[in-house]
N, C-alpha and C positions, 0 to 999 in steps of 0.2 A: 729394727728402727733406734739409732744411738736416744740416749736421753737428753742430749744438747738439741737433736731437732726436735725432738717433740716440745721441749722448753721453748725452742724458737718459735714452732707453730703456735704455742697457745699464746705468747706474748704476741704475735701479729695480729692474732684473733682478738686480741684484747687492745689493739693499736697502741701497744708498748714498743713503740719504733726503735727504740735505744734497746732495749732487752732484747728483742727480735733480733737486730743487726748484731749484738755481741754473742746471741747464742749460736745462730746459725752460721755466724764467720768463725767460731770456735769449732762447731762440729765439721765446717767444710776442710779444716786444717785436718782433723781426723779421718775423714774418709768423702768420698766424691760424694756432692748433693743431686737430687733427683731434679728434673727439671722444674718442676712447681716449688721445690725449695729454693732454687736459685733464683726463682721469680720472685719470692717472698723476700730473699737476702738483697735482690736489687730492688726492690720497692724500699724496702726498709734504711735502705743506705740513701736514698735520693731523697727519702722524708725526714732524715737526719741531717741532711747536708754534703753528705759525701757523694758528690754529683759525679766525678771521675771513675770512683771505684762502683758506683751504680750501674754507669755504662759498660766496664769490663764485665761484671756480673751478667748483664743482659746480653751482651755479645756471647759469652761462653755459653749460655740458654739457647741462644739463637743459633750456633753452631752445631751444638749438640742435637736441637731439634732438624735439624737441616740433614747432618749425617745420616739420621735414622727416617728420613721422608717425611717427616712432619712437617711440613711446609706450611701449613696455616698457623701454627703455632711459633715457627721459626718467623715469618710476616710479623707476628704479634709482638715478638720480641725487638723486631727492627723498629718496629712503630714506636715503641716504648722510648728506644734510642734517639731515633729522629726526634719523637715530641721533646725530650729533654734539650738536645742540643740546639733544635730551632728556636724553642723559647730562651735559649740562653743566649741569642744571636748569632749561634755558628751555624750560618746558613749553608755552607759548603759541605762541611762533615755530614750536617743533618741530611741534607737533599740526597748526599750520598748514600745513606742508608733508606732512604724513600726509594731511589731507583735500585738499589739491591733488591728490596724485597718485592717491588714490582716486577720487577723480572724474573724473582723464583717465583712467584705466582704463575706469571703469565707461561713461563717455560713449562711447568708441571700441569697448566690450563686448570688451577685450582678455583672453585667458585665457592667462596666462602664470607664471611662477615668482614675477616680482615682485610678485604680488598676495601671494604669503607675506611678502615682506618686509616688505611695506605693513601685513600684518596683524599682523606681530612689531613693527614699530614703534607700531602701536596698541596692541599690548597693552603695551609698554614706558610708555606716555603713562600708560596707567591705574595700573600699578604703582607709578611714582613720585607719581602722585595719591593712592595710598592705596587703590583699588580693586583689593584682591588675586584676588577671585574673576572678575570679569570679565579680568584678566591671563591668569590661569590659563586661560580658555576660548580667549582669543586667541593664547597661545604654542600650545598644542594646535592650533589650527587651522593655523597657521604651518608647525608640525612636520609636519602632514600634508600641506601642498602641497609642502613639502620633500622629503618621501619619495617622493609623486609623481613630481616633477622629478628625484628622483635629485641634490639639490643639497646636497652636505654641509657649506657653509657655513651655511644657514638651517636646516638640523636641529640644528646643534650649538649655534648660537645659541638657535634656539627651546627646545632640551631645557633648555639652563641656566638660561631664563629660567622654564620650568615647574618645574623643579627648585627652584629658589629660593622661587615660589610656593608649593610644596606645604611648604616648612621652615615660611615664615611662618604656614602654616594647620595646623601642627602634624604633618604627615605626614613625620617627620624622615627616616625609613629610605628611604622613595621618592624623597625629594628629594634626597638624598646620591646615590642610586644613579644618579639621571639625570645628576646632575653629572658623575661619572665617568666614565658613558658619553659625554658630550658630550666629555670632554676627551681622549677616544682619538682623535676626529677632529682635534683642535687639536695633539696632538701627532704626529699622522701628516702635519703640514703640508698638511692638505686644505683651508684657510681663507686668507683674506686676511692681511696682516699686520695692520692695524686690528684684525679679528675675533680673531686671537691674542691681542693684546695684552688687548682688554676681556675675552675669554674668562679669561683666566688672572686678570686682577683681580677680576672679578666672583667666581669662584670661590672665591678669597682670603679675598675680603670675605665670603662665605658660611661659610668653615670658622672665620672670627673668629667672626662671630654665634654659630655653635654650638659654639665653644669647641673645636674640632676642631684642635689644635696639631699634631699629627702629618701631618694632612694640608694644614696650612697651611705647615708646614716644606717637604713635597714640592713642592708646588705655587709656593712661594717661590723654592726651588732652582732648579724647571725654568724660572721668568720670568726668575732672575737669568741665566741661561745663554743662554735667547734675547734678552734684553737685550745681554747681552755680545758676542753673535755680530754687533751692528749699532751700532758706535760712535756712527753719527750719528744714531740713535733718541734722540729726546727726549721724547715723550709719554708712555710708558710706564715709562720708567727711573727717574723720580723716584717713581713709587709703589712701583717696585721696593723702592727704597731705605727707603722708610717702613715696608714689611712688613719687610724684615730688620733694621730696628731695633727692632721691634716684638719679634720673636723673640730677638735677642740681649738687650734688656730682661728677658726673661721667665727667660732662661739666666743674669743677673746679669753679664754683660759689659757694662756700663754707659759705659765710655770707649768701646768700640768702638760703641755704640748710639748716641751723641753723635755721633760722626767720621761715620756713615750719615745721622744726621739734619742736621747741617751740609750734607752733600753734597746731599741731597735739597733743602734749603732754597735751595741756592745753584742746583739744576737745575730747582727749580720755579719760580723768582723771575722767570726770563725764558722765555718771554714771559708778560704778568701776565693772572691770572686762572684759572690751574690749581688745581682744587679740594682737590687732594692736599696742598698747601703747607699748609692747613690742620690736616690729619691729622698733618703732619710736625712743626708746632709743638706740637699738644696732646703727641705723645709726648716732645718738649722739655720741656715743662712737668713731665710726671710724672718724667722723669729728674731734672732739678734739684729737685724737692720730695723724692725719695728721697735725694737728696744734702744736703739740709739747705740749699740756694741757695733760700731761698725766696723773695727778689723776683726771680730770672731765672725762677723758677717762675710768677710772678704776671704776668711780662711775657710767656713763653710762651701762658700760657692765654687772655690778652687778645689776644694774637695771633690766636691761632686762633680765638676767638668772631667777632673782626672779618672772618675768612677764612670764616666762615659753618659754622665745625666746632663742634659742641657742646662745651664745656669741662668739661661733667659725666662722670664723677665725681670728676675729677683737681681743680677746683677747690673741691669740698667738702672734699676730704681737706686740701687745703692751708687751708683757713680752721680745721681742726683745729689741723692742726699750726703755725699761727698763733697759736693761742690764742683765737681767735672761736668758741667753741663754738656758741653760739645760732647766728649764721649757717650753720654749717654744717649744723647740725641742719634750719634752714629751708630750705636748697639742695636737701638731698638727698631730705627729704621731699617737696617738688615734683617734683623729678625722677622719684622714685618713683611719683608720684602721677599723673603723666602718662604713663608709660613703659607701652607696649603694641607688639607681642604679647608674650607669655611670653618670647622670646630677649631683650628689650630690658628687659625687669625682672630679667633672672637677670644681665645686666651691670651693675646698678645694687646688687643685694641685698646683695653682698660689702661694698661700701662702707659701704651701710646700716647693716649690721651693727657694722663697726668703729665708726662715729660714735656710735651708740646706745649701744652698750658704754662710749663714752668719757665719756659725759655722765651713766652710771649708769642708764639705761633699760632695763634687762634683760629688760622685760616686752615691749618694742616690739622689741628685739633678738631675742628668742626667736621671735615671729611672723615675724618676714624669716628667721631662719635655718631655720626649719621650711618656709616657701616655698619658700628655697632647695635645700632638699634633695628637695622634692618635685619640683621642675623639674629637679633634676638628675639624678632616677629616670627622668623621662619623657624628657629629650632623650639622656641614657646615656652623655655623651661625658666622657674622663678629666678634664679639666682642671676642669669644673664640679661633677662628683662629689668632688673633690680640695677645691674651695673650701667646698662644704657641710659636708665633714667637719670642715675648721678653721673655719668659722664656728659650727658645731653645737657644737665644743670649747671655743672662746672663751666661748660663752654658758652651758654648762654651768659653767666655771670662774667667771663672775659669779654664777654662783647656787650656788656653794661646793659643788659637786658634783665633788669631785676624780676619782673613780671613774670616771664617764662622761665627762669630760672626757679624761682620760688615754685611753680608749679610741677616742675619735673624736678627739683629736689625734696620737695615733701612725697611724692611718691616713691622716692628711692627711700627715704626714710622709713617710711612705712615698711617697706620689702624688708630692708634690713632688719628691723625689729620683728617680722613674722619669721626670718630665718634666726633670729636669736644672734644676728652678729654685732655685737656690742661695738667693737673698734670703727665700723664701718659706720654704724648709727651715729658716732659722735663725730667722724670725720664730716658726716653729713650735715650736722648741726653747725659745724663752722662754716660751710659753705653758706647754710640758710641764716646765719648771724649777719654775713658779708652782704647776702642780699637784704636783710632788713637794713641795715645800714645803708645799701644803696638808695633805699627808698625812704629813708628819713627817721625808720622806727627804731631809735636805740635801744629802747626800753626792751622790746622783744629780743633784739640782736644780744641785749646782756643776758638774759635769760638763757639763752641759744649757748652763748658760749662758757656761762656758770657749769651748767649740764655737762657740756663738754670737758671742760677743764677736769672736773670730779672724775668722770669715767677713765678721762687718761691718765691722770695719776693714779685711780684704782689697777688699770691695766698694766702700767709699768711703760707705758708708751710716752717717754721722755721727752723726744723732740716734738711730737703734738703737745705734750702738755705745756712746754717753753713757749711754742706758738702761740698759742691761745692765750696763755697769761700776756702775751705781747699785746696782742690783740685787744684784751679786755682794758689795757690801759690807753689804749690809743682812743682818741675824743670823739664824740660824735660830729664836733665842728670839723674834726679832720675829714670826715669820711661823707660828709652830708652833701658835698657838690658832686659826688656821684664817680668818682676816679675807680679806675678797676684798679685790681692788683698790680699788675703791671705799671700802670701809670704812676702809682705811688712810689713804687722801687725805680722809677727814672727820675721821679721829681726828688728824691730822696739824695739819688747821685749829683744831680743838679745842685743842690743844696751844699754839697761839698766840694764844689767848683770842678767838678769834671766835665771834660769836653764829651761830645758824642760818641767819638772813638773809644774813648776810655771806658765810657758807659757801656756801650757796646760789647767789649771785649769781657767788661765785669758782669755782665747779665747773660752773656753768650746769645747774643742776637745780634741782627744788623747794624749798621749805622742809617739806613734807610728806614726801619723800625723804630729806632729809636727818634728819628725826626719826626716821624708821622705820629709817636707817642705824645712829642712836647706838643705838637699841633692841637692834639685833644686837649691837652693840658690848659695850654692858652685859653681855649675856647670854653671849657667847662668851668674855670677858675675867672674869665675874664681879666686874665692877666696882659699886658702889653708886651713883656721881654722876659728874657731868660734871666735877667736880673732881677725881675718883679718876682718870679718864680721862685727863685733862691730864698729870697726874702719870707715869701709865705711858706715854705716850707720849715724855714727856720723858728717862725713864730708858732706855728704850728705843732711842733716836735714831729716833724716829720722826717729827721735827718737820719734815722735809723730803722726806714721801714723794712719788713721783712716779707719775702715771698710768700704768699697763701700757699699752704700746701693742705689741699682737703679732696683731692682726685679720688676717682673709684679705685 
């Protein structure tokens, strides 16, 4: 045996994937590698991000096994090719390898554990094609074969697949239980490195879809430890950094989150084509948007889209921040109309409520907030329950129901505090302050705004800090009559002498809605005419009213 092969095997056993790849590649230039060394080389290439090269090596191993009649091993090599291709979104190529391996096993009538692996790959193709029911049946069949052959890797992969399908189909408790069970085998090092990394990323993605922050934090920390123990690992390290950045963003550690995103982008840029790069750019877009760097946010969302990652709902919220309210409405309506299943709609609804409230469509916001509350009750995860309470409170505020708004918003504030989501705590405080003012309690409103302003400044949330500063300088006398945020904006436009048509265009609402707001303003302020309303607005410093931004 060549010395290079021995070094490559030793490096592989030590999980030094870069050294294993280089030593085995060099050895292969000198003499043909045995099948087991081809498999090692393929795995090392895959784990160091050399996807196409890994596919070529697995294909060589497959053909070598097929030529000598080792059908089961040939099928195993085909499985890894299909696994890599399907996870990269290449369903046609991946499916071709699934069918090839299945035909090979059927022709030779071989009964082996590899039938389970191929059944798993076929189920993976089904779930990526949107056929969840077929995928569920396939994952269950694969898991049964894994149990029969006592193959912990196949059992873990199949249970994770089954768990994700159950979640998609609304059987959330059963699905989560299967995910947790499968990760026991992963944590016990009973599966290969490729399966370990894939399992972590798949389960974390499932936690994100379910708004299960605590599980996501737990598994992200475990993935981080696993990645850190393998300095030469490339494939899953970038995904790990993206997950960490998302959690840091939630906690308000935006500087640290941007650092993680930059590291992720650098890690994922070479080699080309790593799908997690789009997710990293999306997180970067969110962070820049929250900090008021709207140009940088635009660039990041466009980069995410170019890389195949959906830039919504962040892009719609960016359009709102840029003052393009109608574009934001069109985007978020389309996205919500297209969203399915329920967990996908839940991800969009909070942004939908915020945008609809910003353009004064409280009716649409109420429908969406009620749907979000129903989904939160069904899914039962803390983050979604808090988002629902926040949205419900914001809509009650737009409806001028201060009492109901305070009930919901206090629940939301407590929930955000328990999740250590500092930015969202501060946004909730702004809404609570406005509800206090609607109730005539200026002192309590000022205390909430003071805390929120300091928190926004600490976080670097420049747009929110500026808005809160403006609210602090708005007098109690202005807000005591109980005008809603949108009514204040309409009144400010009236004071500028604008017509209903001009106000509608400026605020991105209909002329009918403007007229309705004016009727409410006249009633609440006991004013006889539009001219009287303009005088009132000027006397009370309302000519520069700003929209209230504090949605979920």
